[in-house]
C-alpha positions in Angstrom: -9.7 -6.6 -14.4 -7.0 -9.1 -14.4 -8.7 -12.2 -15.6 -12.0 -11.4 -13.8 -14.4 -13.7 -15.6 -17.6 -15.3 -14.6 -17.1 -17.3 -11.4 -13.6 -15.9 -10.9 -14.7 -13.0 -8.7 -15.2 -9.6 -10.4 -13.4 -7.9 -7.6 -10.0 -9.3 -8.6 -9.0 -6.2 -10.6 -9.6 -4.0 -7.6 -7.4 -6.2 -5.5 -4.5 -4.6 -7.4 -2.9 -1.4 -6.3 -2.5 1.4 -9.0 1.1 1.7 -10.3 3.1 4.5 -8.8 2.6 6.7 -11.9 -1.1 6.4 -11.6 -1.4 6.5 -7.8 0.3 9.9 -7.6 -2.3 11.7 -9.7 -5.4 10.5 -7.9 -7.5 12.8 -5.8 -7.0 15.8 -8.1 -10.6 17.1 -8.2 -13.8 16.0 -9.9 -14.1 12.4 -11.0 -13.7 13.5 -14.6 -10.6 15.4 -13.9 -9.2 12.5 -12.0 -9.9 10.0 -14.8 -8.1 12.3 -17.2 -5.1 12.6 -14.8 -5.0 8.9 -14.3 -5.1 8.1 -18.0 -2.6 10.8 -19.0 -0.1 9.6 -16.3 0.2 6.3 -18.3 3.1 6.1 -20.8 2.4 7.3 -24.3 -1.2 8.2 -23.7 -2.9 10.9 -25.8 -6.4 12.5 -25.3 -8.7 13.2 -28.2 -12.3 14.1 -28.5 -14.4 11.2 -29.9 -18.2 11.6 -30.3 -18.0 14.8 -28.3 -16.4 13.4 -25.2 -12.8 12.9 -24.0 -11.2 9.6 -25.1 -7.8 8.2 -24.2 -5.5 6.3 -26.5 -2.3 4.3 -26.2 -2.0 3.3 -29.9 -5.7 2.3 -29.7 -8.5 3.7 -27.6 -8.7 2.3 -24.0 -11.1 4.7 -22.1 -14.1 6.8 -23.1 -15.3 9.3 -20.5 -19.0 10.4 -20.4 -19.1 12.9 -17.5 -22.6 14.0 -18.6 -23.9 10.6 -19.5 -24.6 9.2 -23.0 -27.3 7.3 -24.9 -29.9 7.1 -22.1 -27.4 6.5 -19.4 -28.0 9.9 -17.8 -25.3 9.6 -15.2 -21.5 10.1 -15.3 -19.7 7.0 -16.5 -16.8 5.6 -18.4 -16.3 2.8 -20.9 -13.0 1.0 -20.7 -11.3 -1.9 -22.6 -11.3 -5.1 -20.6 -9.6 -8.5 -20.8 -11.7 -11.4 -22.2 -14.4 -12.4 -19.8 -13.9 -9.5 -17.4 -17.0 -7.6 -18.5 -19.4 -10.4 -17.7 -17.8 -11.1 -14.4 -18.1 -7.5 -13.3 -21.6 -6.9 -14.5 -22.9 -10.1 -12.9 -21.2 -9.4 -9.6 -22.3 -5.7 -9.4 -25.0 -4.8 -12.0 -25.7 -1.5 -10.2 -22.1 -0.4 -10.7 -21.0 -2.0 -13.9 -22.8 -2.4 -17.3 -22.3 -3.5 -20.9 -21.9 -0.3 -22.8 -23.4 0.3 -26.2 -21.2 -0.1 -29.4 -18.1 -1.4 -27.6 -19.8 -3.8 -25.2 -19.8 -6.5 -27.9 -16.0 -6.2 -27.9 -15.9 -6.8 -24.1 -15.6 -3.3 -23.0 -16.9 -2.5 -19.5 -19.1 0.4 -18.5 -18.5 1.9 -15.0 -20.9 4.2 -13.3 -19.1 7.3 -11.8 -22.1 8.7 -9.8 -22.3 8.5 -6.0 -19.6 7.1 -3.8 -16.7 6.2 -6.2 -13.6 4.3 -5.1 -10.9 6.4 -6.9 -8.3 3.7 -6.4 -10.6 1.2 -8.1 -11.1 3.6 -11.1 -7.3 4.0 -11.3 -6.9 0.2 -11.4 -9.6 -0.2 -14.1 -8.0 2.5 -16.3 -4.6 0.9 -15.9 -5.9 -2.5 -16.7 -7.8 -1.1 -19.8 -4.4 0.5 -20.9 -2.7 -2.9 -20.5 -5.3 -4.5 -22.8 -4.6 -2.1 -25.8 -1.2 -0.5 -25.3 1.8 -1.8 -27.3 4.1 -4.2 -25.3 6.9 -1.6 -25.2 4.7 0.9 -23.3 3.4 -1.8 -20.9 7.0 -2.7 -20.3 7.8 0.9 -19.5 4.8 1.0 -17.1 6.3 -2.0 -15.4 9.7 -0.3 -15.2 11.2 -3.0 -17.3 12.5 -0.8 -20.0 11.9 2.7 -21.5 10.0 2.9 -24.7 12.1 3.0 -27.9 
């Protein structure tokens, strides 16, 4: 989701390759299990149940996983934090794949459908980018191998 705003091409985020920590865990099973593994591979991430579903935090929440659907969206999906402008770019470019989620959509979060043919590498990049939006700088630096967290 690196600066993917309107007119900038919503596919920019997926041009990235997941970091080594995240790439190693992909392909572990169901999409829900893979999202969990991807998120927990990031430095300092914790999982908690929020509103009855798995949620992932790096100081603040960055991914919400709805494997059984939620609020009329009766398909597996996730909500993830996104940089300013990214949500609109993705939703406009691929409205059948991305959507503005309830509650957190007004804060720029992105909804991602997980039904059908899902590009696992794309999901890994989206989760990593969501992490980068909310994680403390020391954890992002660790992710980038610049320094261990203190």
